[in-house]
KEFI-154747 format. One record per residue (C-alpha): residue number from 0; x, y, z. Coordinates in steps of 0.25 Angstrom, whole numbers, plus 5000, padded with zeros to 4 digits. Example, Ala and Ser with C-alpha at 12.3 -4.5 7.8 and 13.67 -1.06 7.14 Angstrom:
% KEFI-154747
SITE seq   xx   yy   zz
SITE   0 5049 4982 5031
SITE   1 5055 4996 5029
END
This chain:
% KEFI-154747
SITE seq   xx   yy   zz
SITE   0 4963 5013 5056
SITE   1 4972 5025 5047
SITE   2 4971 5023 5032
SITE   3 4988 5024 5035
SITE   4 4994 5023 5046
SITE   5 5005 5032 5044
SITE   6 5008 5044 5037
SITE   7 5020 5049 5031
SITE   8 5019 5066 5028
SITE   9 5033 5070 5019
SITE  10 5034 5085 5018
SITE  11 5035 5090 5003
SITE  12 5033 5103 5006
SITE  13 5039 5113 4996
SITE  14 5043 5127 5000
SITE  15 5044 5137 4987
SITE  16 5051 5148 4992
SITE  17 5063 5136 4993
SITE  18 5064 5136 5009
SITE  19 5068 5120 5015
SITE  20 5055 5112 5013
SITE  21 5053 5097 5012
SITE  22 5052 5096 4995
SITE  23 5065 5101 4994
SITE  24 5071 5091 5004
SITE  25 5065 5079 4997
SITE  26 5051 5077 5004
SITE  27 5047 5070 4989
SITE  28 5056 5061 4990
SITE  29 5055 5058 5005
SITE  30 5041 5055 5002
SITE  31 5045 5046 4989
SITE  32 5055 5039 4998
SITE  33 5046 5035 5009
SITE  34 5033 5032 5000
SITE  35 5039 5021 4993
SITE  36 5046 5015 5006
SITE  37 5031 5015 5009
SITE  38 5026 5008 4997
SITE  39 5038 4999 4995
SITE  40 5035 4994 5012
SITE  41 5020 4994 5011
SITE  42 5015 5005 5018
SITE  43 5012 5015 5009
SITE  44 4998 5009 5009
SITE  45 4985 5013 5018
SITE  46 4989 5006 5031
SITE  47 5002 5010 5029
SITE  48 5010 5023 5027
SITE  49 5006 5034 5017
SITE  50 5017 5043 5014
SITE  51 5013 5059 5008
SITE  52 5021 5072 5005
SITE  53 5017 5083 5014
SITE  54 5013 5098 5012
SITE  55 5023 5107 5023
SITE  56 5023 5101 5036
SITE  57 5027 5114 5044
SITE  58 5043 5108 5045
SITE  59 5051 5110 5034
SITE  60 5062 5116 5043
SITE  61 5063 5101 5049
SITE  62 5061 5095 5035
SITE  63 5062 5085 5027
SITE  64 5051 5082 5035
SITE  65 5038 5068 5036
SITE  66 5028 5067 5047
SITE  67 5021 5052 5050
SITE  68 5008 5052 5054
SITE  69 5002 5047 5063
SITE  70 5013 5046 5072
SITE  71 5017 5063 5066
SITE  72 5030 5059 5066
SITE  73 5041 5070 5059
SITE  74 5055 5067 5053
SITE  75 5063 5073 5043
SITE  76 5074 5065 5035
SITE  77 5084 5067 5027
SITE  78 5086 5057 5018
SITE  79 5078 5043 5012
SITE  80 5086 5036 5024
SITE  81 5080 5045 5035
SITE  82 5066 5043 5026
SITE  83 5069 5028 5025
SITE  84 5070 5028 5043
SITE  85 5060 5036 5043
SITE  86 5051 5024 5034
SITE  87 5056 5012 5039
SITE  88 5056 5017 5055
SITE  89 5046 5027 5058
SITE  90 5037 5020 5045
SITE  91 5039 5004 5047
SITE  92 5044 5002 5059
SITE  93 5035 5014 5069
SITE  94 5047 5022 5076
SITE  95 5050 5034 5073
SITE  96 5063 5039 5068
SITE  97 5067 5049 5080
SITE  98 5082 5054 5071
SITE  99 5072 5060 5059
SITE 100 5060 5062 5068
SITE 101 5056 5078 5070
SITE 102 5047 5082 5081
SITE 103 5032 5082 5080
SITE 104 5030 5095 5084
SITE 105 5037 5107 5082
SITE 106 5041 5115 5096
SITE 107 5038 5128 5097
END
């Protein structure tokens, strides 16, 4: 059995040259919001969900972004309501939120 059932990574990359990046779009606050929700729900623990920051995940043009593993589901979000929907639907109910979902693999 895995130590955690799911890992949620919040891109928190900051580009020093000022080009758009997830950190400029409130990623730190998003991580804090999701972590607080997970702790309140009692799922931010071994056997549950781990919420972490990540460096650049290469999708700044679609950001801000988060990804949930082991499913490999990528999301973008605008505000805390979007984050709450991802939390409630994906993490608690096991249903991906299609309207916020990004493709898992970029087409070349």
